[in-house]
C-alpha positions as CSV (number, residue, x, y, z in Angstrom):
1,M,16.0,4.9,4.6
2,P,17.5,2.0,2.5
3,K,18.5,2.7,-1.0
4,T,17.2,0.7,-4.0
5,Q,19.0,-2.6,-4.3
6,R,19.0,-2.8,-8.1
7,P,21.4,-0.6,-10.2
8,A,19.7,2.0,-12.3
9,R,20.0,1.9,-16.1
10,A,22.1,4.6,-17.7
11,A,20.2,7.9,-17.9
12,P,20.0,9.9,-21.1
13,A,23.0,12.3,-21.3
14,T,20.9,15.4,-21.9
15,P,17.2,14.9,-21.1
16,T,15.0,17.4,-22.8
17,P,11.7,18.3,-21.1
18,V,8.7,17.7,-23.3
19,P,5.8,20.2,-22.7
20,A,2.9,17.6,-22.6
21,S,0.6,19.6,-20.4
22,R,-1.9,22.2,-21.5
23,C,-1.9,23.5,-18.0
24,P,1.5,22.6,-16.5
25,H,0.9,24.4,-13.1
26,L,-2.5,22.7,-12.4
27,G,-0.9,20.3,-10.0
28,D,-0.3,23.1,-7.5
29,A,-4.0,23.5,-7.1
30,Y,-4.3,20.1,-5.5
31,N,-4.8,19.8,-1.8
32,P,-5.7,16.3,-0.6
33,F,-6.1,17.3,3.1
34,K,-9.0,19.8,3.0
35,G,-11.5,21.5,0.7
36,P,-13.2,20.2,-2.4
37,H,-10.4,17.8,-3.3
38,L,-10.9,16.0,0.0
39,Q,-14.7,15.8,-0.3
40,T,-15.0,15.0,-4.0
41,P,-11.6,14.8,-5.8
42,Y,-12.9,13.1,-9.0
43,P,-13.8,16.2,-11.0
44,F,-10.3,17.6,-10.4
45,F,-8.7,14.3,-11.3
46,A,-10.6,14.3,-14.6
47,R,-9.2,17.7,-15.4
48,L,-5.7,16.5,-14.4
49,R,-5.9,13.5,-16.8
50,K,-7.0,15.8,-19.6
51,E,-4.9,18.9,-19.1
52,A,-1.9,18.0,-17.0
53,P,-1.6,14.2,-16.5
54,V,1.9,14.7,-15.0
55,S,2.1,17.9,-13.0
56,F,4.1,19.1,-10.0
57,N,2.6,19.9,-6.6
58,S,4.9,22.3,-4.6
59,M,3.1,21.6,-1.3
60,L,3.9,17.9,-1.4
61,G,7.1,18.2,-3.4
62,M,5.8,15.5,-5.7
63,W,4.8,15.0,-9.3
64,L,1.1,14.0,-9.6
65,V,0.6,11.1,-12.0
66,S,-3.1,10.8,-12.8
67,R,-3.7,8.5,-15.9
68,Q,-4.1,4.8,-15.6
69,E,-1.7,4.0,-18.4
70,D,1.1,6.1,-16.9
71,I,0.6,4.7,-13.4
72,N,0.6,1.1,-14.6
73,E,3.9,1.9,-16.5
74,V,5.5,3.0,-13.3
75,L,4.2,0.1,-11.3
76,N,5.3,-2.4,-13.9
77,N,8.8,-0.9,-14.0
78,A,10.1,-1.5,-10.4
79,P,13.8,-1.1,-11.4
80,S,13.3,2.5,-12.4
81,Y,10.9,3.6,-9.6
82,S,11.9,2.9,-6.0
83,S,9.8,2.4,-3.0
84,A,12.7,2.8,-0.6
85,S,11.7,6.3,0.5
86,M,8.0,5.3,0.8
87,L,8.2,5.7,4.6
88,T,10.2,8.9,4.7
89,S,8.4,11.2,7.2
90,A,6.1,13.8,5.6
91,S,6.9,16.1,8.5
92,V,10.1,17.9,9.3
93,L,10.9,16.2,12.6
94,T,12.1,18.2,15.5
95,D,15.3,17.5,17.4
96,E,13.3,16.4,20.4
97,A,11.2,13.9,18.3
98,L,14.4,12.5,16.6
99,A,16.1,12.0,20.0
100,I,13.1,10.1,21.3
101,L,12.9,7.9,18.2
102,G,16.6,7.1,18.2
103,P,18.9,6.4,15.3
104,G,17.7,4.7,12.1
105,P,14.4,4.9,10.3
106,I,11.0,5.3,12.0
107,L,10.1,1.9,10.7
108,H,12.7,-0.7,9.5
109,D,12.6,-2.5,6.2
110,S,9.2,-3.9,5.1
111,P,7.7,-5.0,1.8
112,L,6.2,-1.5,1.5
113,N,9.5,0.4,1.5
114,T,12.0,-1.9,-0.1
115,D,13.0,-2.8,-3.6
116,P,14.1,-6.1,-5.0
117,P,16.0,-8.2,-4.0
118,A,15.4,-7.2,-0.4
119,H,11.7,-6.8,-1.1
120,T,11.6,-10.2,-2.7
121,R,13.0,-11.9,0.4
122,L,10.7,-10.1,2.9
123,R,7.6,-10.7,0.7
124,R,8.4,-14.4,0.3
125,L,8.7,-14.8,4.1
126,L,5.5,-12.9,4.8
127,Q,3.2,-14.1,2.0
128,R,3.1,-17.7,3.3
129,G,0.9,-16.4,6.2
130,F,-1.6,-15.0,3.6
131,L,-2.0,-17.8,1.2
132,P,-5.6,-18.1,-0.1
133,A,-6.0,-21.5,1.6
134,R,-4.8,-20.1,5.0
135,I,-7.1,-17.1,4.6
136,A,-10.1,-19.4,3.7
137,R,-9.6,-21.1,7.1
138,Q,-10.2,-17.8,8.7
139,E,-13.8,-17.4,7.4
140,A,-15.6,-19.1,10.3
141,S,-13.8,-17.0,13.0
142,T,-14.1,-13.9,10.9
143,R,-17.9,-14.5,10.5
144,Q,-18.2,-15.1,14.3
145,L,-16.4,-11.8,15.1
146,A,-18.6,-9.9,12.8
147,N,-21.8,-11.4,14.2
148,T,-20.6,-10.7,17.8
149,L,-20.1,-7.0,17.0
150,I,-23.5,-6.8,15.3
151,D,-25.1,-8.4,18.3
152,T,-23.9,-5.4,20.5
153,F,-26.0,-2.9,18.6
154,I,-28.7,-4.7,16.5
155,H,-31.4,-4.0,19.1
156,K,-30.7,-0.3,19.3
157,G,-32.1,0.8,15.9
158,R,-29.2,3.2,15.3
159,A,-25.4,3.1,15.3
160,D,-22.2,4.7,14.1
161,L,-20.8,1.9,12.0
162,V,-17.3,3.4,12.0
163,S,-16.8,3.3,15.8
164,E,-19.0,0.2,16.4
165,F,-18.0,-2.0,13.4
166,T,-15.6,-0.9,10.7
167,Y,-12.9,0.0,13.1
168,P,-13.1,-2.9,15.7
169,F,-13.9,-5.6,13.1
170,P,-10.7,-5.6,11.0
171,M,-8.7,-4.9,14.1
172,H,-10.0,-7.9,16.0
173,V,-9.4,-10.1,13.0
174,I,-5.8,-9.2,12.6
175,L,-5.1,-9.2,16.3
176,S,-6.4,-12.8,16.5
177,M,-4.2,-13.8,13.6
178,V,-1.0,-12.4,15.0
179,G,-1.8,-13.4,18.6
180,V,-2.3,-10.0,20.3
181,P,-4.8,-9.9,23.3
182,H,-8.0,-8.2,22.3
183,E,-8.0,-6.1,25.4
184,D,-4.9,-4.4,24.0
185,M,-6.8,-3.2,20.9
186,D,-7.3,0.5,21.8
187,R,-3.7,1.1,22.8
188,V,-2.4,-0.8,19.8
189,K,-4.7,1.4,17.6
190,R,-3.3,4.6,19.3
191,W,0.3,3.4,18.6
192,C,-0.6,2.6,14.9
193,D,-2.0,6.1,14.6
194,D,1.2,7.6,16.0
195,L,3.3,5.5,13.6
196,F,1.5,6.2,10.4
197,G,0.7,9.8,11.5
198,L,4.4,10.7,11.9
199,I,5.3,9.0,8.6
200,F,2.5,10.1,6.3
201,S,1.0,13.3,7.9
202,Q,2.3,16.8,8.3
203,V,2.5,16.8,12.1
204,P,3.0,20.2,14.0
205,P,6.2,20.3,16.1
206,E,4.4,20.4,19.4
207,A,2.6,17.1,18.7
208,Q,5.6,15.2,17.5
209,P,7.2,14.2,20.9
210,A,4.1,12.4,22.2
211,M,3.7,10.5,18.9
212,A,7.4,9.6,18.9
213,R,7.1,8.2,22.5
214,G,4.1,6.2,21.3
215,I,6.1,4.7,18.5
216,V,8.9,3.7,20.9
217,E,6.3,2.1,23.2
218,Y,4.9,0.2,20.2
219,R,8.3,-1.1,19.2
220,E,8.9,-2.3,22.8
221,Y,5.4,-4.0,22.8
222,C,6.2,-5.8,19.5
223,A,9.7,-6.8,20.8
224,D,8.1,-8.3,23.9
225,L,5.6,-10.3,21.9
226,I,8.4,-11.6,19.6
227,A,10.4,-12.7,22.7
228,Q,7.4,-14.5,24.1
229,R,6.8,-16.4,20.9
230,R,10.5,-17.4,20.7
231,R,10.1,-19.0,24.1
232,E,6.6,-20.3,23.7
233,P,5.4,-20.6,20.1
234,R,1.6,-20.7,19.4
235,E,-0.6,-21.1,16.4
236,D,-0.4,-17.5,15.2
237,L,1.4,-15.4,12.6
238,T,3.9,-14.0,15.0
239,S,5.1,-17.5,15.9
240,Y,5.3,-18.3,12.2
241,L,7.5,-15.3,11.4
242,V,9.7,-15.8,14.5
243,H,10.4,-19.5,13.6
244,T,10.4,-19.4,9.8
245,E,13.5,-20.5,8.0
246,P,16.2,-20.4,10.6
247,G,19.7,-19.5,9.4
248,A,21.0,-16.8,7.1
249,D,17.6,-16.0,5.6
250,S,15.8,-15.7,9.0
251,L,14.3,-12.4,10.1
252,N,16.2,-10.3,12.6
253,T,14.4,-8.5,15.4
254,P,14.2,-5.0,13.7
255,E,12.6,-6.7,10.7
256,L,10.2,-8.7,12.8
257,I,9.1,-5.5,14.7
258,S,8.5,-3.8,11.3
259,L,6.6,-6.7,9.8
260,L,4.5,-7.2,13.0
261,G,3.8,-3.6,13.9
262,G,3.6,-2.1,10.5
263,S,2.8,-4.6,7.8
264,L,0.6,-7.0,9.8
265,I,-1.1,-5.0,12.6
266,G,-0.9,-1.5,11.1
267,A,-1.6,-2.1,7.5
268,G,-3.7,-5.2,8.3
269,H,-6.5,-3.1,9.8
270,E,-6.1,0.5,8.7
271,A,-6.9,0.2,5.0
272,T,-9.7,-2.4,5.5
273,T,-11.3,-0.1,8.1
274,A,-11.2,2.8,5.7
275,Q,-12.4,0.8,2.7
276,L,-15.2,-1.0,4.4
277,G,-16.6,2.4,5.6
278,L,-16.5,3.8,2.1
279,I,-18.2,0.7,0.7
280,L,-21.1,0.9,3.1
281,L,-21.4,4.6,2.5
282,N,-21.6,4.1,-1.3
283,L,-24.1,1.2,-1.1
284,L,-26.4,3.0,1.4
285,A,-26.2,6.4,-0.3
286,Q,-28.2,4.9,-3.2
287,P,-30.9,2.7,-1.6
288,E,-31.4,0.8,-4.8
289,R,-27.9,-0.6,-4.6
290,W,-28.5,-1.9,-1.1
291,Q,-31.9,-3.4,-2.1
292,A,-30.3,-5.2,-5.1
293,L,-27.9,-7.0,-2.7
294,C,-30.7,-7.8,-0.3
295,E,-32.6,-9.4,-3.2
296,N,-29.5,-11.1,-4.7
297,P,-26.6,-11.6,-2.2
298,S,-24.6,-13.4,-4.8
299,L,-23.8,-9.9,-6.2
300,I,-21.9,-8.9,-3.1
301,P,-18.4,-9.8,-4.2
302,R,-18.8,-7.8,-7.5
303,A,-20.4,-4.9,-5.6
304,V,-17.4,-4.8,-3.2
305,E,-15.0,-4.6,-6.2
306,E,-17.1,-1.9,-8.0
307,C,-17.3,0.2,-4.8
308,I,-13.5,0.0,-4.4
309,R,-13.2,1.2,-7.9
310,L,-15.6,4.1,-7.3
311,E,-14.1,5.2,-4.1
312,S,-10.9,3.6,-3.1
313,A,-9.5,4.1,0.4
314,S,-6.0,3.5,-1.0
315,H,-5.9,6.9,-2.5
316,G,-2.4,6.6,-4.0
317,M,1.2,5.5,-3.5
318,V,4.6,7.1,-3.6
319,R,7.6,6.2,-5.8
320,T,11.0,7.8,-6.5
321,A,12.6,7.8,-9.9
322,V,16.1,6.2,-9.6
323,E,17.1,7.5,-13.0
324,D,15.9,10.2,-15.5
325,V,12.5,9.0,-16.7
326,R,9.8,10.0,-19.2
327,I,6.2,9.7,-18.0
328,G,3.3,10.8,-20.0
329,G,5.6,12.8,-22.3
330,V,7.2,14.7,-19.4
331,M,10.9,14.2,-18.7
332,L,11.6,14.0,-14.9
333,P,15.1,13.9,-13.4
334,K,16.5,11.2,-11.2
335,G,15.3,11.7,-7.6
336,S,11.8,13.0,-8.5
337,R,9.1,11.8,-6.1
338,L,5.9,10.7,-7.6
339,L,2.4,10.5,-6.1
340,L,0.6,7.8,-8.2
341,L,-3.1,8.8,-7.9
342,Y,-4.8,5.4,-7.8
343,S,-8.2,7.0,-7.3
344,S,-7.8,8.9,-10.5
345,A,-6.7,5.8,-12.4
346,N,-9.8,4.0,-11.2
347,H,-11.9,6.7,-12.9
348,D,-9.9,6.9,-16.1
349,E,-12.2,6.9,-19.1
350,A,-9.5,5.1,-21.1
351,G,-9.9,2.0,-18.9
352,H,-13.5,2.2,-17.6
353,A,-16.6,2.8,-19.6
354,N,-18.8,5.4,-17.9
355,P,-16.4,5.5,-14.9
356,E,-18.6,7.7,-12.7
357,R,-21.5,5.1,-12.9
358,Y,-21.9,2.3,-10.4
359,D,-22.3,-0.9,-12.4
360,V,-22.2,-4.2,-10.6
361,H,-22.3,-6.0,-13.9
362,R,-19.4,-4.0,-15.4
363,Q,-17.3,-6.0,-17.9
364,N,-13.5,-6.2,-17.1
365,L,-14.0,-4.9,-13.6
366,H,-10.6,-3.9,-12.3
367,H,-9.1,-1.3,-10.0
368,L,-5.9,-0.3,-8.2
369,G,-7.4,-0.6,-4.7
370,F,-4.8,-3.2,-3.8
371,G,-2.1,-1.8,-6.0
372,H,-0.4,-3.5,-8.9
373,G,2.9,-5.2,-9.7
374,V,5.5,-6.5,-7.3
375,H,4.0,-4.4,-4.4
376,Y,0.5,-5.8,-4.9
377,C,-1.2,-6.0,-1.4
378,L,-0.3,-9.2,0.4
379,G,-3.5,-8.9,2.5
380,S,-5.9,-8.6,-0.4
381,H,-7.5,-12.0,0.1
382,L,-8.0,-11.3,3.8
383,A,-9.4,-7.8,3.1
384,R,-11.9,-9.2,0.5
385,L,-13.0,-11.9,2.9
386,E,-13.7,-9.3,5.7
387,M,-15.5,-6.9,3.4
388,C,-17.7,-9.6,1.8
389,V,-18.5,-11.2,5.1
390,A,-19.5,-7.9,6.6
391,I,-21.8,-6.9,3.8
392,E,-23.3,-10.3,3.7
393,L,-24.2,-10.3,7.4
394,F,-25.6,-6.7,7.3
395,V,-27.8,-7.7,4.3
396,Q,-29.0,-10.8,6.2
397,R,-29.5,-9.3,9.6
398,L,-30.2,-5.6,8.8
399,P,-31.9,-5.5,5.4
400,G,-33.7,-2.3,6.4
401,L,-30.3,-0.5,7.0
402,R,-30.3,3.2,5.8
403,L,-28.2,6.3,6.3
404,V,-29.3,8.9,8.8
405,A,-30.3,11.9,6.8
406,N,-28.2,15.1,6.5
407,Q,-25.1,13.8,8.2
408,D,-21.5,14.8,7.6
409,V,-19.5,11.6,7.4
410,G,-16.3,13.5,8.0
411,Y,-14.0,12.7,5.1
412,H,-10.4,13.0,6.2
413,Q,-7.0,12.2,4.8
414,E,-4.6,12.7,7.6
415,L,-2.5,10.1,5.8
416,L,-1.5,11.1,2.3
417,I,-2.1,7.7,0.8
418,L,-5.3,6.8,2.7
419,R,-8.8,8.3,2.4
420,N,-11.3,7.7,5.2
421,I,-14.5,8.8,6.9
422,T,-14.9,9.5,10.6
423,Q,-18.4,8.4,11.1
424,L,-21.3,6.6,9.4
425,Q,-24.6,7.1,11.2
426,V,-27.2,4.5,10.2
427,E,-30.6,3.4,11.4
428,W,-33.0,0.6,10.9
429,P,-36.4,-0.6,12.0
430,V,-36.3,-2.6,15.2
431,E,-38.9,-5.4,15.6
432,A,-41.0,-5.3,18.7
433,P,-39.9,-8.0,21.2
434,P,-42.3,-11.0,21.5
435,P,-45.0,-10.7,24.2
436,G,-44.2,-12.3,27.6
437,P,-46.4,-14.8,29.4
438,D,-48.6,-12.1,30.8
439,G,-49.0,-10.4,27.4
440,A,-46.5,-7.6,28.1
441,A,-43.7,-6.9,25.8
442,Q,-40.4,-8.4,26.9
443,S,-37.3,-6.3,27.4
444,P,-34.4,-7.2,25.0
445,G,-32.3,-7.5,28.1
């Protein structure tokens, strides 16, 4: 992976560890992939913040950073904490998988895994496609896509919102923007799962070759789309990236493949799918929250933000110290990898009054759901548009929406930095169809 582009400041000659933790080995108890920390991690995070705010986790090989103040310090100090190893595989890749993938990184440079000045260049070229005015022009088509999906199940009285809405909705939106045919959605999704799975998950050796082949297929698919847009530009983000700023600063093909396949299509749907599912779950789990939005839809934008704070899909982010650093009173040597626990910071009592309480009228409402600092999410405007449109349409068209009782929504965290649910079974009263000419009820078709 690329190294940080900015020279590190001189490290202290003889750093001395400072025992700041009452329970220095508490971090080893954390397992984000199964058990109580997957289902409900917040009580453990509260204990981390109090007893061991910076603590090492041997399974992950990372230092857990749990307090909002410490996480913000890291995110505000990009020269000392690199993102260059962000996409280093969490798995020990087999020789067979490595041979299939070929030389070089799994995914080339992107805004997610570069540091300034390389990061500055890539972000500048990409962010023009996500300016607020450009995203605002997407609202009509986004609303149409959401309505079309709701039309497919509104007459049924019951649906799994993950499979029937929160997955296809953000995927259709981003595919439209980049110019990918909608009929390719399912295989593109499979390729994205292969890509992010091999990067962020601990994949058993026997599963790696098939995933590696999927990544190679995905690269070839993106390369073909790029070549098509070079020949025949269209009104889409792929054409914009291919033809932006010709000359020394233009994007090369590996960079284009990374931005298209990873930053746009992959990141453009994965986090929004996960976050939208969690928002709907949190609103419907307490019916009074849903009822309040039905009665006053103007609260929807603030409800979305408060739900992201309460249960963020962007569970955390990885950084690497490029020099000896002190965080939360603990001295860490150069090369230490950090897992910044965004979800813990969002519940930090130091920054949020009564953090476990849902409060749509909360003062100074803020969260790390889209990150912070130079790596703040480029797609935040699009994600917010999608989530607010979705909630608005469900409130309008299905005000009687409720959770199916006694279901397991299937929390999972196959990706270290992303928390998700596998299903969300809901139901609602279905109005009887109007009577036909002979007085008999008409079929909905």
